[in-house]
N, C-alpha and C positions, 0 to 999 in steps of 0.2 A: 135449793140444791139442784133441782132439775134444770133450772135455767143455767146454772153454772156449768153443769155437765154438757148442756147443749152448746154453750159458747166454747167450751173446751174442745168438744168434738169438731166444731166448725174450724177452730184454729188449727187443730191437728190435721184436718182434711186439707186445708189450704197449704200447710207446710209440706205434706206428702205430695201434693200437686206441684209445688214449687221444685221439690227435689226431682220429681219425674221429668219436668220440663227442662231443668238445667242439665240433668244427666243425659237427656236425649238430644240436647242441642248439638249442632254440627261443630266439631272441633276446628280450630283455625288450621287452614292448609299451609304447610311449610314447603316451599319450593326452593331448591338449591340453584340459585342463579349464578352461573360461573362466567368469569371474564376470560375468553380464550386468548392465550398467550398475553394476558393482561387485557388489552383492548386493541387487537390488531387492526381493526377497521379504522382506528382514530389515532393511534400512536405506534411507533416502531415496535414490532413484536418482541415479546420476551425481554423488554427493557425495563429498567427501574422506573423510568418516566411513565411507561404504560401501566405498570403495576400501581404506581401512585395515583394515576387517574382512575383506574378501576376501583381502588379503595375509596375514592371520593364519591362513588355512586352508592347511594343508600341501599338499593335493591341487591347489590352484589354480595353474595355470601361466601364465594370461593374464588380464589385465584387459580386459574389453570395454567400450567407451564410445562416445559420439556427440559430434561437434563441429559447431558452427555458427559463424557469423562475426558479430561485433558491429560497431557503427557505426565504432568506432575500430580496426577490422581485427584485433582479437584473436580467437583461437580459443577459444570458450567451450564447456564440456562441457554439452551439453543435447540431449535427444532431439528436441524440437521447436524450430524457429527462432522460437518465441514463448514467452511465459510461459503455462503450462498452468494454467487455473483449478482443475483437479481436484486439483493438488498444491501450488500456490502461493497465498499469501495476497494476493489482488488486490482492487481496488475494483470491485465489481459495477456501480456507477453509471458508472464510466469505461468499462467493457467494453460496457455497454448503449449508451452514446453513440458508442463507436468500437471495434468488435471488433478492429481492428488496432493498438490503442493500445500493446500490449505486444509489438510486433514487435522481436525482438532485433537484427535487422540495422539498425534505426533507433535503437537505444539504445547508450549507451557501456557499457563494462565496469562502471564505477562505478554507473551507473543500474541495470543488471541485477542487480548483487550487493546492492543495497539491499532486495531482495525475499526473503522467507522462503519457501523451497520444500521445507520438511520438517516443520513443526509440524502441518500438516493431516493428515499421514499419507497413505495411499493406500487408498481404499475397496476396491480390487481385491486388496490384499495386507494382510489383517488382522494378520498377524504382523510387519509392518513397524514398526520403532521410530520413533515420532513425535519429532522433535527439530528445533530451529531450525537451519537451514543454508541455504546459498545455492548458486548455480550457479558453480562454480570455473572459472577459465581453465585451459587445457591446461598453461600455464606453471606454475601452482600444483601440479598433479599431478606434473609432471616435477621440480620443485624438491623436493617431498616425497620422491620416489623417490631423488633425488640425495643428499638430506640423510640419509636413513635407510640408503641403500645396499641397500634391499630391492627391487631391480629384478625385475620379471617381464616377460613378453612383453606387448605392448599391441596390441589389435585395435581400431582407430579407424574408426568409421563416419562418412562425410560425409553430412550431411543436406541433400539437394538434389533438386529436381525441375524439369523444364523450365519448368513454369508459374510457378515461384518465382524464376526468374532476375531479378536486379535488384530484386526485391521483398522476398524473405526471405533471400536469399543472393547472393553474387557469381556470375558466370558460371563454368562449370567450369574454364576456363583460369586464372582468378585464384584460385579456390578451391584448385586443385592447387598453384599457385605459393606460396600462403600456407603450406600444409602442408609443402612441400619446404623452404622457407626456414626455417621453424620447426625442422624436424628437423636441418637443416644446423647451425643455431646450437647446439642442444643436443648434437649429436654432437661439436662442437668443445669443448664444456664438459665432456665426459665422455670423455677420450682413452683411458681404460683399456679401453674396449670399443667395438665398432662398433654404435652405436645403431640403425642401419638393419637390423641382423640381428634386432632385437627387435620391430620394428614391422610390422604388417600394416595396410593401408588397405582397408576394405571399403565397398561401396555398392550400393544398388539402382539407382542412376543410373550407367549404363555410361559416361557422358561424363566423369565425374570420374576414373574408372579409366583411360580412354583418355588423358586429359591427363597423368596421373601417369606413365604408361608412356613418354610422349614425353620426360619429364624425366630418365629413366634414374636415378632415385634409388636403386634397388636394393632398395626395400622390397617385401615380398610384396603381391600384389593379390588381393583376395577378392571374388567376385561373389555378391551376395545375391539370392535369389529368394523369392517368397511362394507363388504358386500354380503355378509352372512344374513340369511333370513330365518335361520333356525337357531334360536338361542340354546336349545338343548344340545345341538351338535357342537356349538361353540364351547359350552361348558364341559362337554365330554373331552374335547381337546385339552382343556385346562386341567381336568382331572378332579375338580371340586367346584362347588358353587361359589362364584365370586360374590362379594358384598354388593357390588354395583356392576350393572351391564350397561355399556356405553356404545351403542351402535350408530352408524351413519343415520342421520335423521330421516333420510329418504326411505329407509328400509322399515321404519317403525309402523306397526299396525296395532289396532286394539287387542288383537289376539296375543301379540308379543308382550304388550303391557300387562295383560292379565296373567300370562305365563310367569312373568317375573314376580308379580305381586303375590301370586299364589304360593311362591317359594320364598317370599320375603326378601326378594332381591330388588334393590332400587334400580330404576332405569333412567338414565340421563343421556339423551342423544346429543350428538355433535354434528356439524357446527351449524347452528341455525341462525340465519342473519335477517330473515324477513319476518316482520311482525305477524303476518297472516299464518306463516308456518309455525311460529312460536305458539300462537293462540290455539291452533289446531292440535298441536301436540299436548298442550296443557289440558285441553278439553278431553283428550284421550286418557289423561291421568298420569302422565310421566312425572317423575319426582324431581326433575331439574332440567336445565337447559345449559348448553355451552354455546356462547356466541362471541363473534368478533366485535359486536356492537352492543355491549352491556348497557349502554345508555338507552336502548329501546325497551328494556324490561319494564320501565315505568308505564308503558302503554298497555300492558297486559291486564286482563281480568281473570282472577282465579279465586 
């Protein structure tokens, strides 16, 4: 009996040690790797082709994109609320006569999509593949994801500024309502999961985030900043703690990372294109990265 007790105690001790070791082991780190405007460094920005490429990269967890509003109240995927002559084939004579001739808020979806915004390439991204493409609607992207079943998270930026209200975009309340209504519709079309869990809405314009918060949609809200070095001041302007803080990567310090984490706010800097900068930020403890070159994520150690 004594020997049996000894064996039992030894077994129990080993089991307790096993539980202690496994419970203290370091959990797997999850990093949100985002493809900026799809994969702007390699494919035309905010294009279906660019999003498809980003989705083919195993490390990419989120598609980052921008939305504006057309004259027929569709959400169009575009960084500027106008056609950018740097990347779109436009009539220079029309632009010379009227610089606002290609204001997307004054154009229908059909009119917007008649323009090629890929064949010119982008002079700032020499590796970008030049190809004929257009500005898709947000519906087209969601339909593509539904059709393929290759859903990832979506980080959607609202492009608005106070000076543009009623000129380049609707006022924040209407903009927020258009987004909420869109998400409600597509959530109903995809009952197998909660679409609101996949979506983050981000903006430099705190007004849009404030209006979305009032609607209680349940989506995460992300505050974008460019030159701000004090996240507390940025959150004060917003009026509540955002779920995610997304600063210019050049402004990020270990102190800012710690400030966010102490308040359970994720920090995901933009737009990081060099592997050395990506690794430095990961070593600081950021929760994700936004890059024009999502193909570089595989080179990182974390």
